[in-house]
PyMOL Python script that loads the backbone (N, CA, C, O; Angstrom):
from pymol import cmd

cmd.read_pdbstr("""\
ATOM      1  N   MET A   1      11.056  -8.323   6.376  1.00  0.00           N
ATOM      2  CA  MET A   1      10.239  -7.525   6.483  1.00  0.00           C
ATOM      3  C   MET A   1       9.009  -7.766   7.307  1.00  0.00           C
ATOM      4  O   MET A   1       8.242  -8.616   6.854  1.00  0.00           O
ATOM      5  N   ASN A   2       8.656  -7.144   8.499  1.00  0.00           N
ATOM      6  CA  ASN A   2       7.248  -7.600   9.165  1.00  0.00           C
ATOM      7  C   ASN A   2       6.192  -6.899   8.641  1.00  0.00           C
ATOM      8  O   ASN A   2       6.063  -5.679   8.538  1.00  0.00           O
ATOM      9  N   GLU A   3       5.102  -8.194   8.169  1.00  0.00           N
ATOM     10  CA  GLU A   3       4.132  -8.003   7.664  1.00  0.00           C
ATOM     11  C   GLU A   3       3.044  -7.155   8.560  1.00  0.00           C
ATOM     12  O   GLU A   3       2.325  -6.255   8.125  1.00  0.00           O
ATOM     13  N   GLN A   4       3.081  -7.577   9.717  1.00  0.00           N
ATOM     14  CA  GLN A   4       1.926  -6.634  10.809  1.00  0.00           C
ATOM     15  C   GLN A   4       2.277  -5.314  11.175  1.00  0.00           C
ATOM     16  O   GLN A   4       1.494  -4.540  11.726  1.00  0.00           O
ATOM     17  N   HIS A   5       3.758  -4.979  10.796  1.00  0.00           N
ATOM     18  CA  HIS A   5       4.316  -3.748  11.214  1.00  0.00           C
ATOM     19  C   HIS A   5       3.817  -2.724   9.936  1.00  0.00           C
ATOM     20  O   HIS A   5       3.281  -1.630  10.107  1.00  0.00           O
ATOM     21  N   LEU A   6       4.095  -3.283   8.749  1.00  0.00           N
ATOM     22  CA  LEU A   6       3.715  -2.721   7.285  1.00  0.00           C
ATOM     23  C   LEU A   6       2.336  -2.358   7.634  1.00  0.00           C
ATOM     24  O   LEU A   6       1.972  -1.193   7.797  1.00  0.00           O
ATOM     25  N   ILE A   7       1.551  -3.427   7.747  1.00  0.00           N
ATOM     26  CA  ILE A   7      -0.106  -3.006   8.175  1.00  0.00           C
ATOM     27  C   ILE A   7      -0.466  -2.110   8.972  1.00  0.00           C
ATOM     28  O   ILE A   7      -1.388  -1.410   8.554  1.00  0.00           O
ATOM     29  N   GLU A   8       0.084  -1.782  10.376  1.00  0.00           N
ATOM     30  CA  GLU A   8       0.260  -0.777  11.173  1.00  0.00           C
ATOM     31  C   GLU A   8       0.706   0.403  10.525  1.00  0.00           C
ATOM     32  O   GLU A   8      -0.093   1.337  10.599  1.00  0.00           O
ATOM     33  N   MET A   9       1.771   0.624   9.905  1.00  0.00           N
ATOM     34  CA  MET A   9       2.091   1.775   9.294  1.00  0.00           C
ATOM     35  C   MET A   9       1.182   2.392   8.276  1.00  0.00           C
ATOM     36  O   MET A   9       1.032   3.586   8.019  1.00  0.00           O
ATOM     37  N   ALA A  10       0.612   1.354   7.753  1.00  0.00           N
ATOM     38  CA  ALA A  10      -0.258   1.755   6.358  1.00  0.00           C
ATOM     39  C   ALA A  10      -1.782   2.139   7.065  1.00  0.00           C
ATOM     40  O   ALA A  10      -2.664   2.733   6.445  1.00  0.00           O
ATOM     41  N   ASN A  11      -1.896   1.717   8.367  1.00  0.00           N
ATOM     42  CA  ASN A  11      -2.902   2.079   9.013  1.00  0.00           C
ATOM     43  C   ASN A  11      -3.211   3.667   9.832  1.00  0.00           C
ATOM     44  O   ASN A  11      -4.204   4.344  10.097  1.00  0.00           O
ATOM     45  N   ARG A  12      -1.763   3.764  10.027  1.00  0.00           N
ATOM     46  CA  ARG A  12      -1.637   5.153  10.610  1.00  0.00           C
ATOM     47  C   ARG A  12      -1.870   6.004   9.338  1.00  0.00           C
ATOM     48  O   ARG A  12      -2.607   6.984   9.230  1.00  0.00           O
ATOM     49  N   ILE A  13      -1.038   5.386   8.339  1.00  0.00           N
ATOM     50  CA  ILE A  13      -1.367   6.656   7.287  1.00  0.00           C
ATOM     51  C   ILE A  13      -2.918   6.924   6.981  1.00  0.00           C
ATOM     52  O   ILE A  13      -3.491   8.010   6.885  1.00  0.00           O
ATOM     53  N   GLY A  14      -3.427   5.648   6.856  1.00  0.00           N
ATOM     54  CA  GLY A  14      -5.192   5.723   6.425  1.00  0.00           C
ATOM     55  C   GLY A  14      -5.898   6.514   7.633  1.00  0.00           C
ATOM     56  O   GLY A  14      -6.936   7.121   7.367  1.00  0.00           O
ATOM     57  N   GLU A  15      -5.426   6.541   8.865  1.00  0.00           N
ATOM     58  CA  GLU A  15      -5.923   7.301   9.768  1.00  0.00           C
ATOM     59  C   GLU A  15      -5.608   8.859   9.370  1.00  0.00           C
ATOM     60  O   GLU A  15      -6.485   9.679   9.098  1.00  0.00           O
ATOM     61  N   PHE A  16      -4.630   9.040   9.380  1.00  0.00           N
ATOM     62  CA  PHE A  16      -4.653  10.339   8.844  1.00  0.00           C
ATOM     63  C   PHE A  16      -5.285  11.018   7.444  1.00  0.00           C
ATOM     64  O   PHE A  16      -5.527  12.225   7.416  1.00  0.00           O
ATOM     65  N   PHE A  17      -5.466  10.387   6.598  1.00  0.00           N
ATOM     66  CA  PHE A  17      -6.218  10.683   5.492  1.00  0.00           C
ATOM     67  C   PHE A  17      -7.827  10.467   5.536  1.00  0.00           C
ATOM     68  O   PHE A  17      -8.691  11.011   4.848  1.00  0.00           O
ATOM     69  N   GLU A  18      -7.945   9.559   6.502  1.00  0.00           N
ATOM     70  CA  GLU A  18      -9.448   9.362   6.907  1.00  0.00           C
ATOM     71  C   GLU A  18     -10.375  10.452   6.968  1.00  0.00           C
ATOM     72  O   GLU A  18     -11.515  10.530   6.510  1.00  0.00           O
ATOM     73  N   SER A  19      -9.520  11.490   7.774  1.00  0.00           N
ATOM     74  CA  SER A  19     -10.254  12.754   8.145  1.00  0.00           C
ATOM     75  C   SER A  19     -10.608  13.744   7.190  1.00  0.00           C
ATOM     76  O   SER A  19     -11.243  14.764   7.456  1.00  0.00           O
ATOM     77  N   MET A  20     -10.127  13.376   5.929  1.00  0.00           N
ATOM     78  CA  MET A  20     -10.625  14.156   4.972  1.00  0.00           C
ATOM     79  C   MET A  20     -11.911  14.126   4.807  1.00  0.00           C
ATOM     80  O   MET A  20     -12.619  13.242   5.290  1.00  0.00           O
ATOM     81  N   PRO A  21     -12.455  15.346   3.921  1.00  0.00           N
ATOM     82  CA  PRO A  21     -14.100  15.326   3.714  1.00  0.00           C
ATOM     83  C   PRO A  21     -14.200  14.620   2.479  1.00  0.00           C
ATOM     84  O   PRO A  21     -15.152  13.894   2.192  1.00  0.00           O
ATOM     85  N   ASP A  22     -13.138  14.852   1.696  1.00  0.00           N
ATOM     86  CA  ASP A  22     -13.499  14.088   0.102  1.00  0.00           C
ATOM     87  C   ASP A  22     -12.712  12.655   0.171  1.00  0.00           C
ATOM     88  O   ASP A  22     -11.513  12.492   0.399  1.00  0.00           O
ATOM     89  N   ARG A  23     -13.865  11.503  -0.127  1.00  0.00           N
ATOM     90  CA  ARG A  23     -13.291  10.342   0.356  1.00  0.00           C
ATOM     91  C   ARG A  23     -12.393   9.828  -0.974  1.00  0.00           C
ATOM     92  O   ARG A  23     -11.282   9.331  -0.789  1.00  0.00           O
ATOM     93  N   ASP A  24     -12.828   9.948  -2.029  1.00  0.00           N
ATOM     94  CA  ASP A  24     -11.695   9.689  -3.117  1.00  0.00           C
ATOM     95  C   ASP A  24     -10.256  10.301  -3.184  1.00  0.00           C
ATOM     96  O   ASP A  24      -9.239   9.696  -3.525  1.00  0.00           O
ATOM     97  N   GLU A  25     -10.363  11.768  -2.752  1.00  0.00           N
ATOM     98  CA  GLU A  25      -9.061  12.305  -2.429  1.00  0.00           C
ATOM     99  C   GLU A  25      -8.394  11.603  -1.325  1.00  0.00           C
ATOM    100  O   GLU A  25      -7.164  11.623  -1.367  1.00  0.00           O
ATOM    101  N   ALA A  26      -8.846  11.100  -0.527  1.00  0.00           N
ATOM    102  CA  ALA A  26      -8.220  10.265   0.710  1.00  0.00           C
ATOM    103  C   ALA A  26      -7.984   9.253   0.059  1.00  0.00           C
ATOM    104  O   ALA A  26      -6.779   9.099   0.260  1.00  0.00           O
ATOM    105  N   LEU A  27      -8.357   8.333  -0.684  1.00  0.00           N
ATOM    106  CA  LEU A  27      -8.104   7.382  -1.234  1.00  0.00           C
ATOM    107  C   LEU A  27      -6.852   7.285  -2.188  1.00  0.00           C
ATOM    108  O   LEU A  27      -6.117   6.317  -2.383  1.00  0.00           O
ATOM    109  N   ALA A  28      -6.820   8.275  -2.612  1.00  0.00           N
ATOM    110  CA  ALA A  28      -5.564   8.712  -3.741  1.00  0.00           C
ATOM    111  C   ALA A  28      -4.429   9.208  -2.849  1.00  0.00           C
ATOM    112  O   ALA A  28      -3.225   9.173  -3.101  1.00  0.00           O
ATOM    113  N   GLY A  29      -5.043   9.679  -1.747  1.00  0.00           N
ATOM    114  CA  GLY A  29      -3.968  10.156  -1.012  1.00  0.00           C
ATOM    115  C   GLY A  29      -2.847   9.229  -0.194  1.00  0.00           C
ATOM    116  O   GLY A  29      -1.665   9.435   0.079  1.00  0.00           O
ATOM    117  N   ILE A  30      -3.804   8.050   0.091  1.00  0.00           N
ATOM    118  CA  ILE A  30      -3.072   6.952   0.876  1.00  0.00           C
ATOM    119  C   ILE A  30      -2.107   6.053  -0.094  1.00  0.00           C
ATOM    120  O   ILE A  30      -1.077   5.493   0.282  1.00  0.00           O
ATOM    121  N   ALA A  31      -2.656   6.028  -1.433  1.00  0.00           N
ATOM    122  CA  ALA A  31      -2.194   5.430  -2.469  1.00  0.00           C
ATOM    123  C   ALA A  31      -0.838   6.043  -2.652  1.00  0.00           C
ATOM    124  O   ALA A  31       0.163   5.328  -2.614  1.00  0.00           O
ATOM    125  N   GLU A  32      -0.764   7.318  -2.845  1.00  0.00           N
ATOM    126  CA  GLU A  32       0.061   7.907  -3.566  1.00  0.00           C
ATOM    127  C   GLU A  32       1.242   8.125  -2.549  1.00  0.00           C
ATOM    128  O   GLU A  32       2.423   8.144  -2.897  1.00  0.00           O
ATOM    129  N   HIS A  33       0.868   8.265  -1.449  1.00  0.00           N
ATOM    130  CA  HIS A  33       2.094   8.108  -0.293  1.00  0.00           C
ATOM    131  C   HIS A  33       2.814   6.933  -0.253  1.00  0.00           C
ATOM    132  O   HIS A  33       4.044   6.962  -0.311  1.00  0.00           O
ATOM    133  N   ILE A  34       2.103   5.751  -0.147  1.00  0.00           N
ATOM    134  CA  ILE A  34       2.548   4.773  -0.031  1.00  0.00           C
ATOM    135  C   ILE A  34       3.344   4.459  -1.359  1.00  0.00           C
ATOM    136  O   ILE A  34       4.542   4.279  -1.144  1.00  0.00           O
ATOM    137  N   ARG A  35       3.002   4.363  -2.539  1.00  0.00           N
ATOM    138  CA  ARG A  35       3.844   4.184  -3.460  1.00  0.00           C
ATOM    139  C   ARG A  35       4.906   5.651  -3.774  1.00  0.00           C
ATOM    140  O   ARG A  35       5.760   5.576  -4.658  1.00  0.00           O
ATOM    141  N   SER A  36       4.757   6.739  -3.081  1.00  0.00           N
ATOM    142  CA  SER A  36       6.142   7.693  -3.299  1.00  0.00           C
ATOM    143  C   SER A  36       7.256   7.146  -2.220  1.00  0.00           C
ATOM    144  O   SER A  36       8.461   7.187  -2.470  1.00  0.00           O
ATOM    145  N   PHE A  37       6.794   6.703  -1.168  1.00  0.00           N
ATOM    146  CA  PHE A  37       7.716   6.627   0.001  1.00  0.00           C
ATOM    147  C   PHE A  37       8.306   5.265   0.403  1.00  0.00           C
ATOM    148  O   PHE A  37       9.456   5.077   0.798  1.00  0.00           O
ATOM    149  N   TRP A  38       7.242   4.249   0.224  1.00  0.00           N
ATOM    150  CA  TRP A  38       7.675   2.781   0.567  1.00  0.00           C
ATOM    151  C   TRP A  38       8.403   2.303  -0.665  1.00  0.00           C
ATOM    152  O   TRP A  38       8.126   2.657  -1.811  1.00  0.00           O
ATOM    153  N   GLU A  39       9.341   1.482  -0.327  1.00  0.00           N
ATOM    154  CA  GLU A  39      10.140   1.029  -1.098  1.00  0.00           C
ATOM    155  C   GLU A  39       9.277  -0.313  -1.649  1.00  0.00           C
ATOM    156  O   GLU A  39       8.308  -0.791  -1.059  1.00  0.00           O
ATOM    157  N   PRO A  40       9.882  -0.840  -2.985  1.00  0.00           N
ATOM    158  CA  PRO A  40       8.931  -2.201  -3.598  1.00  0.00           C
ATOM    159  C   PRO A  40       8.973  -2.905  -2.907  1.00  0.00           C
ATOM    160  O   PRO A  40       7.906  -3.521  -2.908  1.00  0.00           O
ATOM    161  N   ARG A  41       9.982  -3.452  -1.834  1.00  0.00           N
ATOM    162  CA  ARG A  41       9.701  -4.484  -1.122  1.00  0.00           C
ATOM    163  C   ARG A  41       8.871  -4.365  -0.206  1.00  0.00           C
ATOM    164  O   ARG A  41       8.497  -5.433   0.278  1.00  0.00           O
ATOM    165  N   MET A  42       8.338  -3.226   0.313  1.00  0.00           N
ATOM    166  CA  MET A  42       7.520  -3.047   1.630  1.00  0.00           C
ATOM    167  C   MET A  42       6.237  -2.587   0.726  1.00  0.00           C
ATOM    168  O   MET A  42       5.326  -2.136   1.421  1.00  0.00           O
ATOM    169  N   ARG A  43       6.005  -2.604  -0.522  1.00  0.00           N
ATOM    170  CA  ARG A  43       4.753  -2.564  -1.197  1.00  0.00           C
ATOM    171  C   ARG A  43       4.403  -3.784  -1.541  1.00  0.00           C
ATOM    172  O   ARG A  43       3.257  -4.163  -1.301  1.00  0.00           O
ATOM    173  N   ARG A  44       5.270  -4.565  -2.126  1.00  0.00           N
ATOM    174  CA  ARG A  44       4.837  -6.110  -2.567  1.00  0.00           C
ATOM    175  C   ARG A  44       4.502  -6.744  -1.346  1.00  0.00           C
ATOM    176  O   ARG A  44       3.735  -7.685  -1.549  1.00  0.00           O
ATOM    177  N   VAL A  45       4.872  -6.535   0.177  1.00  0.00           N
ATOM    178  CA  VAL A  45       4.619  -7.529   1.753  1.00  0.00           C
ATOM    179  C   VAL A  45       2.914  -6.960   1.573  1.00  0.00           C
ATOM    180  O   VAL A  45       1.898  -7.644   1.447  1.00  0.00           O
ATOM    181  N   LEU A  46       3.051  -5.594   1.614  1.00  0.00           N
ATOM    182  CA  LEU A  46       1.772  -5.276   2.026  1.00  0.00           C
ATOM    183  C   LEU A  46       0.695  -5.657   1.060  1.00  0.00           C
ATOM    184  O   LEU A  46      -0.338  -6.138   1.527  1.00  0.00           O
ATOM    185  N   LEU A  47       0.826  -5.483  -0.354  1.00  0.00           N
ATOM    186  CA  LEU A  47      -0.447  -6.196  -1.576  1.00  0.00           C
ATOM    187  C   LEU A  47      -0.181  -7.695  -1.102  1.00  0.00           C
ATOM    188  O   LEU A  47      -1.265  -8.263  -1.231  1.00  0.00           O
ATOM    189  N   ASN A  48       0.780  -8.615  -0.604  1.00  0.00           N
ATOM    190  CA  ASN A  48       0.370  -9.720  -0.385  1.00  0.00           C
ATOM    191  C   ASN A  48      -0.492 -10.175   0.703  1.00  0.00           C
ATOM    192  O   ASN A  48      -1.418 -10.985   0.706  1.00  0.00           O
ATOM    193  N   ALA A  49       0.049  -9.437   1.663  1.00  0.00           N
ATOM    194  CA  ALA A  49      -0.960  -9.119   2.971  1.00  0.00           C
ATOM    195  C   ALA A  49      -2.308  -8.986   2.581  1.00  0.00           C
ATOM    196  O   ALA A  49      -3.130  -9.612   3.251  1.00  0.00           O
ATOM    197  N   LEU A  50      -2.744  -8.237   1.548  1.00  0.00           N
ATOM    198  CA  LEU A  50      -4.097  -7.805   1.559  1.00  0.00           C
ATOM    199  C   LEU A  50      -5.026  -9.039   0.799  1.00  0.00           C
ATOM    200  O   LEU A  50      -6.255  -9.057   0.727  1.00  0.00           O
ATOM    201  N   ASP A  51      -4.063 -10.072   0.249  1.00  0.00           N
ATOM    202  CA  ASP A  51      -4.871 -11.343  -0.245  1.00  0.00           C
ATOM    203  C   ASP A  51      -5.302 -12.253   0.610  1.00  0.00           C
ATOM    204  O   ASP A  51      -6.125 -13.141   0.389  1.00  0.00           O
ATOM    205  N   GLU A  52      -4.499 -11.925   1.996  1.00  0.00           N
ATOM    206  CA  GLU A  52      -4.422 -12.989   2.857  1.00  0.00           C
ATOM    207  C   GLU A  52      -5.235 -12.360   3.981  1.00  0.00           C
ATOM    208  O   GLU A  52      -5.729 -11.239   3.857  1.00  0.00           O
ATOM    209  N   ALA A  53      -5.398 -13.284   5.352  1.00  0.00           N
ATOM    210  CA  ALA A  53      -6.703 -13.425   6.385  1.00  0.00           C
ATOM    211  C   ALA A  53      -5.895 -11.974   7.224  1.00  0.00           C
ATOM    212  O   ALA A  53      -6.603 -11.314   7.985  1.00  0.00           O
ATOM    213  N   SER A  54      -4.828 -11.679   7.076  1.00  0.00           N
ATOM    214  CA  SER A  54      -3.997 -10.597   7.587  1.00  0.00           C
ATOM    215  C   SER A  54      -4.747  -9.293   7.358  1.00  0.00           C
ATOM    216  O   SER A  54      -4.942  -8.401   8.183  1.00  0.00           O
ATOM    217  N   ALA A  55      -5.124  -9.346   6.109  1.00  0.00           N
ATOM    218  CA  ALA A  55      -5.957  -7.846   5.699  1.00  0.00           C
ATOM    219  C   ALA A  55      -7.092  -7.467   6.527  1.00  0.00           C
ATOM    220  O   ALA A  55      -7.646  -6.387   6.322  1.00  0.00           O
ATOM    221  N   SER A  56      -7.516  -8.303   7.502  1.00  0.00           N
ATOM    222  CA  SER A  56      -8.612  -7.823   8.416  1.00  0.00           C
ATOM    223  C   SER A  56      -8.380  -7.433   9.157  1.00  0.00           C
ATOM    224  O   SER A  56      -9.330  -7.091   9.861  1.00  0.00           O
ATOM    225  N   THR A  57      -6.803  -7.085   9.749  1.00  0.00           N
ATOM    226  CA  THR A  57      -6.463  -5.841  10.473  1.00  0.00           C
ATOM    227  C   THR A  57      -6.221  -4.698   9.873  1.00  0.00           C
ATOM    228  O   THR A  57      -5.712  -3.744  10.461  1.00  0.00           O
ATOM    229  N   MET A  58      -6.543  -4.688   8.716  1.00  0.00           N
ATOM    230  CA  MET A  58      -5.988  -3.146   7.900  1.00  0.00           C
ATOM    231  C   MET A  58      -7.454  -2.519   8.261  1.00  0.00           C
ATOM    232  O   MET A  58      -8.519  -3.123   8.386  1.00  0.00           O
ATOM    233  N   ARG A  59      -7.193  -1.183   8.385  1.00  0.00           N
ATOM    234  CA  ARG A  59      -8.381   0.074   8.043  1.00  0.00           C
ATOM    235  C   ARG A  59      -9.094  -0.198   7.149  1.00  0.00           C
ATOM    236  O   ARG A  59      -8.300  -0.560   6.280  1.00  0.00           O
ATOM    237  N   GLU A  60     -10.403  -0.304   6.611  1.00  0.00           N
ATOM    238  CA  GLU A  60     -11.096  -0.290   5.634  1.00  0.00           C
ATOM    239  C   GLU A  60     -10.686   0.749   4.601  1.00  0.00           C
ATOM    240  O   GLU A  60     -10.597   0.464   3.407  1.00  0.00           O
ATOM    241  N   ILE A  61     -10.459   1.857   5.050  1.00  0.00           N
ATOM    242  CA  ILE A  61      -9.990   2.925   3.886  1.00  0.00           C
ATOM    243  C   ILE A  61      -8.487   2.387   3.247  1.00  0.00           C
ATOM    244  O   ILE A  61      -8.325   2.470   2.030  1.00  0.00           O
ATOM    245  N   VAL A  62      -7.541   1.907   4.001  1.00  0.00           N
ATOM    246  CA  VAL A  62      -6.710   1.479   3.496  1.00  0.00           C
ATOM    247  C   VAL A  62      -6.924   0.337   2.518  1.00  0.00           C
ATOM    248  O   VAL A  62      -6.599   0.460   1.337  1.00  0.00           O
ATOM    249  N   ARG A  63      -7.503  -0.843   3.031  1.00  0.00           N
ATOM    250  CA  ARG A  63      -7.740  -1.817   1.964  1.00  0.00           C
ATOM    251  C   ARG A  63      -8.476  -1.470   0.573  1.00  0.00           C
ATOM    252  O   ARG A  63      -8.204  -1.855  -0.564  1.00  0.00           O
ATOM    253  N   GLU A  64      -9.394  -0.703   0.989  1.00  0.00           N
ATOM    254  CA  GLU A  64     -10.198   0.170  -0.666  1.00  0.00           C
ATOM    255  C   GLU A  64      -9.088   0.961  -1.285  1.00  0.00           C
ATOM    256  O   GLU A  64      -9.124   0.897  -2.513  1.00  0.00           O
ATOM    257  N   ALA A  65      -8.213   1.612  -0.853  1.00  0.00           N
ATOM    258  CA  ALA A  65      -7.302   2.106  -1.805  1.00  0.00           C
ATOM    259  C   ALA A  65      -6.391   1.498  -1.749  1.00  0.00           C
ATOM    260  O   ALA A  65      -5.582   2.253  -2.288  1.00  0.00           O
ATOM    261  N   LEU A  66      -5.801   0.535  -1.453  1.00  0.00           N
ATOM    262  CA  LEU A  66      -5.042  -0.536  -1.893  1.00  0.00           C
ATOM    263  C   LEU A  66      -5.956  -1.654  -3.302  1.00  0.00           C
ATOM    264  O   LEU A  66      -5.477  -2.131  -4.331  1.00  0.00           O
ATOM    265  N   LEU A  67      -6.870  -1.708  -2.941  1.00  0.00           N
ATOM    266  CA  LEU A  67      -7.626  -2.609  -4.002  1.00  0.00           C
ATOM    267  C   LEU A  67      -7.773  -1.484  -5.439  1.00  0.00           C
ATOM    268  O   LEU A  67      -7.637  -1.782  -6.625  1.00  0.00           O
ATOM    269  N   LEU A  68      -8.087  -0.157  -4.841  1.00  0.00           N
ATOM    270  CA  LEU A  68      -8.458   0.762  -6.068  1.00  0.00           C
ATOM    271  C   LEU A  68      -7.455   0.916  -7.110  1.00  0.00           C
ATOM    272  O   LEU A  68      -7.520   0.861  -8.338  1.00  0.00           O
ATOM    273  N   ARG A  69      -6.419   1.144  -6.209  1.00  0.00           N
ATOM    274  CA  ARG A  69      -4.917   1.041  -6.805  1.00  0.00           C
ATOM    275  C   ARG A  69      -3.888   0.557  -6.960  1.00  0.00           C
ATOM    276  O   ARG A  69      -2.809   1.124  -7.135  1.00  0.00           O
ATOM    277  N   ARG A  70      -4.179  -0.837  -6.900  1.00  0.00           N
ATOM    278  CA  ARG A  70      -3.158  -1.743  -6.873  1.00  0.00           C
ATOM    279  C   ARG A  70      -2.374  -1.911  -8.050  1.00  0.00           C
ATOM    280  O   ARG A  70      -1.338  -2.552  -7.876  1.00  0.00           O
ATOM    281  N   ALA A  71      -2.554  -1.584  -8.969  1.00  0.00           N
ATOM    282  CA  ALA A  71      -1.832  -1.880 -10.298  1.00  0.00           C
ATOM    283  C   ALA A  71      -1.038  -0.912 -10.151  1.00  0.00           C
ATOM    284  O   ALA A  71       0.118  -1.308 -10.297  1.00  0.00           O
ATOM    285  N   GLU A  72      -1.113   0.363  -9.892  1.00  0.00           N
ATOM    286  CA  GLU A  72      -0.023   1.774  -9.597  1.00  0.00           C
ATOM    287  C   GLU A  72       0.727   1.369  -8.365  1.00  0.00           C
ATOM    288  O   GLU A  72       1.594   2.219  -8.163  1.00  0.00           O
ATOM    289  N   LEU A  73       0.761   0.290  -7.325  1.00  0.00           N
ATOM    290  CA  LEU A  73       1.218   0.268  -6.417  1.00  0.00           C
ATOM    291  C   LEU A  73       2.403  -1.196  -6.470  1.00  0.00           C
ATOM    292  O   LEU A  73       3.422  -1.411  -5.815  1.00  0.00           O
ATOM    293  N   GLU A  74       1.748  -1.963  -7.499  1.00  0.00           N
ATOM    294  CA  GLU A  74       2.473  -3.080  -7.724  1.00  0.00           C
ATOM    295  C   GLU A  74       4.168  -2.577  -8.595  1.00  0.00           C
ATOM    296  O   GLU A  74       4.269  -1.938  -9.642  1.00  0.00           O
ATOM    297  N   PRO A  75       5.130  -3.044  -7.862  1.00  0.00           N
ATOM    298  CA  PRO A  75       6.461  -2.978  -7.937  1.00  0.00           C
ATOM    299  C   PRO A  75       6.715  -2.993  -9.374  1.00  0.00           C
ATOM    300  O   PRO A  75       6.064  -3.931  -9.834  1.00  0.00           O
ATOM    301  N   ARG A  76       7.373  -2.376 -10.320  1.00  0.00           N
ATOM    302  CA  ARG A  76       8.028  -3.131 -11.501  1.00  0.00           C
ATOM    303  C   ARG A  76       8.999  -3.768 -11.782  1.00  0.00           C
ATOM    304  O   ARG A  76      10.114  -3.248 -11.748  1.00  0.00           O
ATOM    305  N   ALA A  77       8.864  -4.666 -12.025  1.00  0.00           N
ATOM    306  CA  ALA A  77      10.093  -5.811 -12.466  1.00  0.00           C
ATOM    307  C   ALA A  77      11.366  -5.011 -12.984  1.00  0.00           C
ATOM    308  O   ALA A  77      11.336  -3.895 -13.502  1.00  0.00           O
ATOM    309  N   THR A  78      12.315  -5.672 -12.783  1.00  0.00           N
ATOM    310  CA  THR A  78      13.498  -5.004 -13.136  1.00  0.00           C
ATOM    311  C   THR A  78      14.273  -6.006 -13.876  1.00  0.00           C
ATOM    312  O   THR A  78      14.612  -7.083 -13.384  1.00  0.00           O
ATOM    313  N   ALA A  79      14.586  -5.573 -15.244  1.00  0.00           N
ATOM    314  CA  ALA A  79      15.402  -6.293 -15.923  1.00  0.00           C
ATOM    315  C   ALA A  79      17.138  -6.319 -15.431  1.00  0.00           C
ATOM    316  O   ALA A  79      17.585  -5.295 -14.913  1.00  0.00           O
ATOM    317  N   PHE A  80      17.856  -7.264 -15.582  1.00  0.00           N
ATOM    318  CA  PHE A  80      19.154  -6.991 -15.563  1.00  0.00           C
ATOM    319  C   PHE A  80      19.439  -7.288 -16.889  1.00  0.00           C
ATOM    320  O   PHE A  80      18.956  -8.035 -17.741  1.00  0.00           O
ATOM    321  N   VAL A  81      20.622  -6.269 -16.809  1.00  0.00           N
ATOM    322  CA  VAL A  81      21.296  -6.593 -18.424  1.00  0.00           C
ATOM    323  C   VAL A  81      22.964  -7.263 -17.765  1.00  0.00           C
ATOM    324  O   VAL A  81      23.501  -6.694 -16.815  1.00  0.00           O
ATOM    325  N   THR A  82      23.500  -8.293 -18.321  1.00  0.00           N
ATOM    326  CA  THR A  82      24.646  -8.476 -17.878  1.00  0.00           C
ATOM    327  C   THR A  82      25.521  -8.393 -19.215  1.00  0.00           C
ATOM    328  O   THR A  82      25.236  -9.123 -20.165  1.00  0.00           O
ATOM    329  N   SER A  83      26.488  -7.579 -19.270  1.00  0.00           N
ATOM    330  CA  SER A  83      27.537  -7.579 -20.294  1.00  0.00           C
ATOM    331  C   SER A  83      28.589  -8.805 -20.218  1.00  0.00           C
ATOM    332  O   SER A  83      29.076  -9.315 -19.209  1.00  0.00           O
ATOM    333  N   LEU A  84      28.798  -9.129 -21.569  1.00  0.00           N
ATOM    334  CA  LEU A  84      29.883 -10.200 -21.978  1.00  0.00           C
ATOM    335  C   LEU A  84      31.293  -9.810 -21.570  1.00  0.00           C
ATOM    336  O   LEU A  84      32.239 -10.555 -21.827  1.00  0.00           O
TER     337      LEU A  84
END
""", "prot")
cmd.dss("prot")
cmd.show_as("cartoon", "prot")
cmd.util.cbc("prot")
cmd.orient("prot")
């Protein structure tokens, strides 16, 4: 999974929502779109990028949305049950 490609995709989402007059609504929209349409693996890579230098290539609105909504964007751990 290419981190820079995911950042570019997130930036395009951010560009769309940035034009909204209500910033809080835009931030929520970015996070909701990523949560709803990105698979857990993609979200994990994007959130890891947020903690690294590559976050500097993210639009400000994308960084803000990810930071504010990080908990709901974190993929949940899945438990595997094995039968005997």
